[in-house]
N, C-alpha and C positions, 0 to 999 in steps of 0.2 A: 129426941133420939129414941128410936125403936129398939126394943130388946129382942134379939134373935135367939130363939131356943132351937137347938138342933135335936131332932127326933131320931131315934134309932130306926133304921129301915130294915125290912126283911124282903126276901124275894118270894114271889108267888111260886108255888110248887109246879104249876102248869105252864104259865106264860113267861115266868122269870122276871116279870115287871117288879121294880122296886116300889114298895109300899110302906108308909109309916105304920109302926106298931099299933097306933091308936085306931086304925081302920081295917087292920088285917082280920080276916075270918080264920078261925083255927079249927083243926080237927085233931083231937088227941086220942092216942091209943096207949096200950100198955108200955110200949117202948119207943114211942115217937110223938112228935108234934109237927103237923104240916100247916103251912100258912097259905092263904089264898086271897087274891085281890077282889074276888067277886063270887057271888053264888054260882055263876056260870062255870067258873074254873073249879069250884068245889064239887059241883055235880059231875063235871067232866072227869075229875080225878077218880071218883068212885065208879063211874061207868067203865073206866079202864081196869079197875081193880075190885070186882064184885066180891071177892073173898074177904077183903078188908071190911066192906060194908056189912057182910053177914056176921063176921066175928065181933064187930062193934055192937050189933043188936043183941047178941047173946049175953053181954055183960050187964 
């Protein structure tokens, strides 16, 4: 008999795909945490929000 372990899932900030916590890529700021399913979605997020990328580098 196989043991089934349910993993908590998150939604990608860009494409809204459900992903297991264990494979999610995260980007943390002072007041937020964003989760992404891939490097592509991660880069796309910061292309749309260059001000967040700049403030992240200053810290």
